C-alpha positions as CSV (number, residue, x, y, z in Angstrom):
1,M,-16.5,1.8,13.4
2,E,-12.8,1.4,14.1
3,D,-10.3,0.5,11.3
4,E,-6.6,-0.5,11.2
5,V,-5.5,3.2,11.0
6,D,-7.4,4.0,14.3
7,R,-5.4,1.2,16.0
8,L,-2.1,2.4,14.4
9,V,-2.7,6.0,15.4
10,A,-3.7,5.0,19.0
11,A,-0.5,2.9,19.3
12,W,1.7,5.8,18.1
13,R,0.0,8.3,20.4
14,R,0.6,5.9,23.3
15,E,4.3,5.2,22.3
16,R,5.2,8.7,21.1
17,P,2.9,11.2,22.8
18,D,5.4,13.9,21.8
19,L,4.6,13.6,18.1
20,D,1.5,14.9,16.3
21,V,0.4,11.9,14.3
22,E,-2.7,13.5,12.9
23,P,-1.4,13.2,9.2
24,L,-1.5,9.4,9.6
25,E,-5.3,9.6,10.1
26,V,-5.7,10.8,6.5
27,L,-2.7,9.7,4.6
28,S,-2.4,6.2,6.0
29,R,-6.0,5.6,5.0
30,V,-5.3,6.9,1.5
31,S,-2.3,4.6,1.3
32,R,-4.3,1.6,2.5
33,L,-7.2,2.5,0.1
34,A,-4.7,2.7,-2.8
35,R,-3.5,-0.9,-2.0
36,H,-7.1,-2.1,-1.9
37,L,-7.8,-0.3,-5.2
38,D,-4.7,-1.8,-6.8
39,R,-6.0,-5.2,-5.9
40,A,-9.5,-4.5,-7.3
41,R,-8.0,-3.0,-10.5
42,R,-5.7,-6.1,-11.0
43,L,-8.8,-8.4,-10.6
44,A,-10.9,-6.4,-13.0
45,F,-8.1,-6.3,-15.6
46,A,-7.2,-10.0,-15.2
47,E,-10.7,-11.0,-16.0
48,H,-10.0,-9.5,-19.5
49,S,-6.4,-10.9,-19.7
50,L,-4.8,-7.5,-19.2
51,E,-2.1,-6.2,-17.0
52,P,-2.5,-2.8,-15.4
53,W,0.1,-1.2,-17.7
54,E,-1.7,-2.6,-20.7
55,F,-5.0,-1.1,-19.5
56,D,-3.3,2.3,-19.1
57,V,-2.0,2.3,-22.6
58,L,-5.1,1.0,-24.2
59,T,-7.4,3.4,-22.4
60,A,-5.2,6.4,-23.2
61,L,-5.7,5.5,-26.9
62,R,-9.4,4.9,-26.3
63,R,-9.9,8.3,-24.6
64,A,-8.2,10.0,-27.6
65,G,-11.4,9.4,-29.6
66,T,-11.6,8.3,-33.2
67,P,-9.3,7.2,-34.8
68,Y,-8.0,6.1,-31.3
69,Q,-4.3,6.9,-32.0
70,L,-1.6,8.9,-30.3
71,S,2.1,9.4,-30.9
72,P,4.5,7.5,-28.5
73,G,5.3,10.9,-27.0
74,Q,1.7,11.6,-26.2
75,L,1.4,8.1,-24.6
76,L,4.5,8.9,-22.5
77,T,2.9,12.0,-21.1
78,Q,-0.3,10.2,-20.3
79,T,1.2,7.1,-18.7
80,L,4.3,8.6,-17.0
81,V,6.8,6.1,-18.2
82,T,10.2,6.4,-20.0
83,S,10.5,6.2,-23.8
84,G,12.3,2.9,-23.6
85,T,9.5,1.5,-21.4
86,M,6.9,2.8,-23.8
87,T,8.6,1.3,-26.8
88,N,8.6,-2.1,-25.1
89,R,5.0,-1.7,-24.1
90,I,3.9,-0.8,-27.6
91,D,5.9,-3.8,-29.0
92,R,4.2,-6.2,-26.6
93,L,0.7,-4.8,-27.3
94,A,1.3,-5.0,-31.0
95,K,2.3,-8.6,-30.7
96,K,-1.0,-9.3,-29.0
97,G,-2.9,-7.5,-31.8
98,L,-4.2,-4.8,-29.5
99,V,-2.4,-1.9,-31.1
100,E,-0.7,-1.2,-34.5
101,R,2.0,1.2,-35.5
102,L,1.3,3.5,-38.5
103,P,3.5,6.1,-40.2
104,D,2.8,9.6,-38.9
105,P,1.6,11.6,-42.0
106,S,2.8,14.9,-40.4
107,D,6.3,13.6,-39.6
108,R,8.1,11.2,-42.0
109,R,10.3,9.8,-39.2
110,G,7.4,9.5,-36.7
111,V,4.9,6.8,-35.9
112,L,1.4,6.8,-34.5
113,V,0.0,4.0,-32.3
114,R,-3.5,3.1,-33.1
115,L,-5.9,0.9,-31.1
116,T,-7.2,-2.1,-33.0
117,T,-10.8,-3.3,-32.8
118,E,-9.7,-6.0,-30.4
119,G,-7.8,-3.5,-28.3
120,Q,-10.9,-1.3,-28.2
121,D,-13.1,-4.2,-27.1
122,R,-10.7,-5.3,-24.4
123,A,-10.3,-1.7,-23.1
124,D,-14.1,-1.2,-23.0
125,Q,-14.8,-4.4,-21.3
126,A,-12.0,-3.9,-18.7
127,L,-13.2,-0.4,-18.0
128,A,-16.7,-1.7,-17.3
129,G,-15.3,-4.3,-14.9
130,L,-13.1,-1.7,-13.2
131,L,-16.1,0.6,-12.7
132,D,-18.0,-2.2,-11.1
133,Q,-15.1,-2.8,-8.7
134,E,-14.8,0.9,-7.9
135,R,-18.5,1.3,-7.3
136,A,-18.4,-1.5,-4.8
137,I,-15.4,0.2,-3.0
138,L,-17.4,3.5,-2.8
139,G,-20.7,1.7,-1.9
140,E,-20.8,2.9,1.7
141,L,-20.7,6.6,0.7
142,S,-23.6,8.7,-0.5
143,H,-23.4,10.7,-3.7
144,A,-22.8,13.8,-1.7
145,Q,-20.0,12.2,0.3
146,R,-18.4,10.9,-2.9
147,T,-18.6,14.4,-4.4
148,E,-17.1,15.9,-1.3
149,L,-14.3,13.3,-1.1
150,A,-13.5,13.8,-4.8
151,G,-13.1,17.6,-4.2
152,L,-10.9,17.1,-1.1
153,L,-8.7,14.6,-2.9
154,R,-8.4,17.0,-5.9
155,Q,-7.1,19.7,-3.6
156,L,-4.3,17.3,-2.5
157,T,-3.4,15.9,-5.9
158,A,-3.7,19.0,-8.1
159,P,-0.4,20.5,-7.0
160,F,1.4,17.3,-7.9
161,D,-0.4,17.0,-11.2
162,N,0.4,20.6,-12.2
163,I,4.1,20.8,-11.6
164,P,5.8,22.2,-14.7
165,G,8.1,20.0,-16.6
């Protein structure tokens, strides 16, 4: 079965036979898949009245386990945004009643961000919807193929995810 990347690669091989375009066969597919996944994620989140960034913050808190709270600094690390952006996001989620700010008992100047019951429900429902979308995307692959693909992608992403600093 031919896909758009096959057509793109064939055109470049015809137009620029002097270049090795083999990386496009993998990375253009990863890029296109990322766009399809982004659309599926947005659809799954919209069904629960969430934006992707809201899902990211809520699920970071949900994964933390009971009592579902983290410091803003821990949220920064998990969501890869600036402190100003995180402050804005926490404010907006608090206005919606999805998170609350609490004093940090171990730091008089610090705060903790805690998931509310409503926030937990929305995160759980959106996650279930996301997993349905992602299962559909992976539906053509066997369990063994999914496992192999996950391992190969891990080899590519791990160096980026483990850069110090």
